[in-house]
N, C-alpha and C positions, 0 to 999 in steps of 0.2 A: 597614529594606531589605528585609525579608522580606516585611513587607505591602505594600511598592510592587512588589515582584516578584509576588506572587500576586494583586495587586490591580489598578493600569492599566496594567502592562507585559502583564500576561497578557490584559487586554482588547483592548491594541494587538495582541499575538500572534495572537487568534483573529480580529481584524477585517482583519488581512492574509493571513492563512491560508485564513477562509472567501470574502474578496471574491478573491483572488487566483485562487482553484480555481473561482469563477464565470466568472469572466472566462476562464479558459482552457477550460472546458467551451463556453461560449458561440461562443468563436474557433473551438472544434474542429467543432461541429455546423454552423456556418455556412459552415465550410470544406469541407464535403461537396457534390461536384457529381456529380449523376447523369449528365451528359456525360462526364467524365471517369471515372468509375469503370464507366461503363454498367449503373448498377443505377436503376431509377425508384422511389426510396425513396418518395414522396408518392402514386404511383401504384398502388402494392400495399403498402398499411400493414401488413394483416393478414399477408401472407407475410412480410414484413421483420421484424415484432414475434417471429411466430414461431419465425424462424429466430435472431434476436438473444437470446432466451430460451435456446432449445435450446443457443447457443453459451456463452453466460455458465453456464448450468447445468452442461454437460459439464466445462468448465474449472475449476469451483470445487471440484469432486469428486477427489479423489485417484484418480487412475487412471481418472478419467472418461472421458478423451480417449486417441485412439492418441497424442498427443505426450506425455501422462503416462507411458504404457505403454511407450514407446519408451524413456525413460529412467528406470528405477525410483528408482535412489539418489538421482537428483537430484531427482526429486518428493517423496521422503521429506525432503529437506533442505529444499527450498522451500517444502513445506506447514507443518514443526516451525516454521520461521524466519518466515513470515508470521501464524501464527497466534498466534505469541508476540508479535510486532511490535502485531497489533490487540487481543487480549484484556488483554494484562496492563494497557497504559495504562487502556484503558477500564473495567476493574475492579477495579482495585487498592485497595485500603482507603483508602490515604493519599490518594490521588486524589479519592476520594469524601467523604473529610473535609474536603477543600478545598471542595468544591462546595456540602456543607453549611454550612461555617461562611462563606463568600463570598455565596453564593446563595441559600440555604435549599433546595438539590435534594437529595432523598434519591435516591441511586443505588445499584443492586445492585453487591455485590462476589464477589471470590473469595476462596479460604483462601489466608492467605499461602503455605502449601507448595505449593500450586499455581502461585503467581505466581512462585515461586522457582523452580519446575521449569520454568516457561515462559522465564522470564528467562536462566537457564542453556543454555535449549533455543536461544535467540536468538544468545547468545555463540559457543556451539559450532558451531552450524550455520554462522555469519558465517564463523568460520575455513575451514570448508570450502568456503565459496562463494569466499574469497580463494585458498584452494589450487586449486579450479578452475578461477578465472580464469588462475592462472599455469602450471598444468598442461596445460591445453589450448590446443593451437594455435589452433583456429579461434576459441576464445575470449579467448585474450591478445592476438591482433592485435586488437581491438576494444576494449579494456580500456587506459586511460589513466590517469594519478594522479587525474586528477577523479575517476573511479569509484571507486578507494580511498577517495578522502577521503568521498566519499558514503555509504560502506559503514561507516566509522569515526565519521561524523557520525550515522548510524542507530543504531549500537552504544552509543553512549557515553552516550545516557539509561539504558540498561539497567544497563551496568557501573556507572555511577556511583551508581545507585538502588539496584543491589544492594549496593554496600559501604557506603552511607549506610545503609540498612535494619537490615543487619547489625553497623554500627559497627566497621567495618575502618579504621583510621586516624582523620583528624580526620572527625568526623561533618559538621561546619559547611562545611568544603570540598567535601566530598563530595555534602552536600545542595544547597548552591547550584551545583556541577557540573550535578547532575542537573537541577535547574529550568531552569538558563540553556540547557545543551545540548537539552532537550528543547522550549524555546521555540524555538530555532535550527532544529530539526529541522522544526517547523511551519512557520515561514517559509520555509524553503527547498524545501518540498514545491511549491507551486504553480510556482517558478521554475528546477527542475532536473528532471533525469530523475524524481526521485521523484515527478513527478507521476504516474507509474505507478499509484501507487495509486488512481487515480480514473482514469487514463487507460487502464489495464488494461481496465477494464468497457466504455469507449467504444469501444477498439478491436475488442475481442471483439463487441460488438453490431453494431458495422458490418460486421465479417466475416461474421458470423453472416446478417445481413439481405443481404450481398452475395451468399451462396451459398444462400442460403433461397430468393430472388427467380430468381436465374439456374437453380438446380436445379429448379424448378418449372417454368419455362417451356420448361426443355431437354427435359424429360419430356413436354411437350404437343407437341414438335415444333420447337420453337423460340424465339426471342425475339420480344418483341413490339415491336421498334425494328429 
């Protein structure tokens, strides 16, 4: 069972994950319409690229944008949560071992102590994110059971992996829960709100292009259309 899950089933998961993301990205880009957004993306690529890179850079840095500085506590929670989400699964020793065994890929790893700290950070900040959704009216009104389900689905691989790594309870149960929930998370990403793992960069790039081009031509006295 383990060989099947970490072999063929893992391949199927990756195919769905990368294939789904590719389709979503293509559809997003094809959906851009300069007539609707009033931004001449193709006509002024240099201005657009500059604005896109600037937007992504400032929003990737904690407190690097006015939006982050306006909500300092949320900014800290956001970055702890997302850094843990990205770094832990990519550089976990156990995952690197699977890559080496299955495909002969040597992959860099992080110390287990750091992995534990990042995992705990993900779980703790997830609780604060849930509390924020409940406590703030402007967030609560936009939140449904679907959002809580996605939050649980996101955290479950980390919780179960932590339980398995430290052998709390039934190791086999937690290990299989960790692997299968991780696969479920990857499969869900292209088809749910979790697509923002990529969509975040697309939307920030689009906004950066919009403002980069519009501000440049506003400074010159008006738009070119």
